[in-house]
N, C-alpha and C positions, 0 to 999 in steps of 0.2 A: 504494500500500500504506500503510495507516494504521500508525503506529508504536506506538500504545498497547499495552503488554504484549507487544510482539514481543521476540525474542531475537536479538541480532546479535553475531557474532564479529569482532574487529578485530585483525589481526596488526600488530605495530609500534604497538600501541595504548597503550603506557605513556608516550609523549612525542610532541612535535611534532604533525604532522598527524593521526596515529592517535589521540592523546589528545584533541585538539580534536574529532575526529569522534565519539568516545565520548560526550563531553559534549553535543555538538549533538544526537545521537540521543536521549540520555537526557532532554534538555529537552522532547522531543516524546513522551516516554512509553516509550521502549525500555529494556529491560534489556540490559546489554552484558557481554561477556567480552573482556578485553584481554590480549593476549599480548606478552611482552617477554622478552628474554634476561636482563636484570638490573633488575627492578623496584626502585625506590628511593623516596626521599622524594617526588619528583614524583608517583609513582604513588599513594602514600598520600593526597596532597592531592586527586588526581583522584577516588579512591574516596570521599573525604569529601564532595566537591562533588556527586557523583552521588547519594550516599546522602541528602543534604539535599533532593534533588529527589523523594525517595520512590521511587527506582529502584534496581535491583541492579547492582553492578559486581563481577564475578568476575575475579580476577587469576590468570593462568596464566603460569608461568615455563617458557619453552621456547625452543629454537633451531629455528625452522621450516625451516631449511636441511637439517635431519635428517629424512628422510621419515617415520620412525616417530613422531617428535615432532610433526610437522605433523598427521598423522592423529589422534594422541591428543588434540591440542588441540580438534579438532572434536568428538570423542567427549565430552571433559570439559565443553566449553561446552554441549553438548546435555543432558548429565546434570545439570549444576548450574543451568542456566537453565530446564530443563523443556521444551526444544524448540529449534529453530533456524529462523530466518526469513531470515537474511542473513549475508553474509560480506564483509568489507572487507579486502583484502590491501594493507597499507601498509608492511610490513616491507621494509627495504632499507638501502642505505648507499652512500657514494661508492666509485668504483673508478677512481682516476687512472691515467694512463699512455697513451702513444701506442702504436700497433700494434706497432712494433718493440721497444718497451721492455717489453711485457708478457711474463711467463712463462706457461707452460701452466697452472700451479696457480692463478694469479690469474684467468686467463680462465675456467677451469671453476668457480672459486668464485663468480664473478659470476653465472653461470647458477644455481648452487646456492642463492644468496641471493634472486635476483629472479624467476626463472622456474620452476624445478623445484618450489618449494613450492606454486605454484598448482595444478599437476597433482595433488599429494597432498591438499591441502586441499579442492579441489573434488570430487575423486572420492569423498571421504569425506562431504562436505556435501550433494551433490546428492540422494542418496536421502532425506536428512532433509528437504530443501526440498520434494521431491515429496510427502512425507507431508502437508505443509501446503497443498498445491495452489497455492503461490505462493512466490516467493523473489526475492532481489536479490543479485547479486554485483558488487562494485566492485573494479576493479584500479587501483592508483595508479601511473601511468607518470610521464613527465616531458617537458617541452619539449625536452630533449636527445634523447629518443627520436623526436621528430617532425622536428627540424631538425639535430640534431647539435651537438656542442660540441668545441672543440679540446682535445686532451690527455686525452680520456676515452673512448676508442673502445669499450672493453668495456661501460662504463656505458650509452653511447648505444645500443649494440647490444641489450643485454638489455631496456632500456626500450622500444626499438622493437618488440620481440616482442609486448608487451602489447596494443597496439591491434588487431593481427591476431588474436591469441588471443581477444580480446573479441568480434570479429565472428564467429569460428568457433563459439564457445560459445553466443553469443546465437542464432545460427541453429538450432543443435541443440536448445536448451532452450526455445525459444519455445512449443512445443506443450505444455510442462509449466507454462507461466505463470511461468517463471523468467527474469528479465531480467538481462542482463550488460552493464555499461557500464564506461567507463574515464575517469579524469581525468588531465590532463597539466599539473601545476603548473610554473610558471616559478621565478623567484627568490623564495623564501618565507622569512620570518624564522624559521628553525629552527636547531638545532644543525648541520644539514647544511651550511648556508652561514655559520656563525658564524666560521669560520677564513678566510673570503674576504679576500684582501689589500685594503687600502684603495683602491688604484688600480683594481682590478677592480670593486669596488663602485661607485666613482665613474663608471667607464666604463659600467656597467650602467644607472645612473640617468640619465646624461646622453646616452648614445648608443644604447643597445640597447632600453630599455623605454619605449615611447611615453608611458605614464602617469607615468613618472619616479618611481616608488616601488615598493618591494617589497610582496609580498603577505603575508598573515598566515595561520597555520594555521586560524584560525576561518573565514576566507573560503573556503578549500578545503573545510573540513568542511561548510559550508552547501551547497556545490555537491554534495558527496557525498550529503548528506541529501535534497536535491531529486531526485537520480537514484534514490534508494531509494523515495521516496514517490510520484513521478510514474510511474504504471504504464503509460504509453504511450511510454516511451523505452527502447530496447534496441539494443545493437550500436554505440553511439556512443562516440567519444572526444572529450571536451570540454576544451579548453585553458582554463587560468586563470593568466594570465601577464602581465597588463597590456599585452597587445599584442605581446609579445616575438616570437612565432613568425610574426606577419603581416608583419614588416618585411622588405623586400628590399634596403634600403640604409640 
């Protein structure tokens, strides 16, 4: 799918991987709508950079864990960009806690943040993508959803749902020329990992990540862009983690 003059909606698009994705898509000609709960100075800078590229960047303030808000974001992006060609679901956040430490509210909130928005966003977006006779949906999972991580059972569970949901949706939507793919980032230099204790970071670089370095939001964004533009990839989950999930020792 060529990106020139396409319209892409990005949840969690005001910072981190989402913001990097918005910029990467705009660099290839896309107009974007970015969704965030609290857009701020970083978002203003993003809009400025995209505007300088001659593309449009619509900012939508919403909490996509609220079903009505998620659906309204799709409608607003479609109305303000004049159509919709793709959706990137990058919204999320950490959910620490072992299984026995978790309370029911935290468990359910993890699904409300990471999984349930996909249902509402995609049910609203798919009819619009069908109108275009093409489309691309990208779900942002995590290496934690593929291999697990100690002390974050809810997070790894909800992220583990996304690859299977990707395969199920891809199979259903292939006849409509709508492709669905997933990316699974490892340790990426974002706010998500900013509070990582120094000893944990040292262990990651020396013992867990074969390439011995963290990834960047731009690197993940470029993979997302490739999955959107390459129209012969669907139903796949692609790791981008410096080799983290391939290690067995």
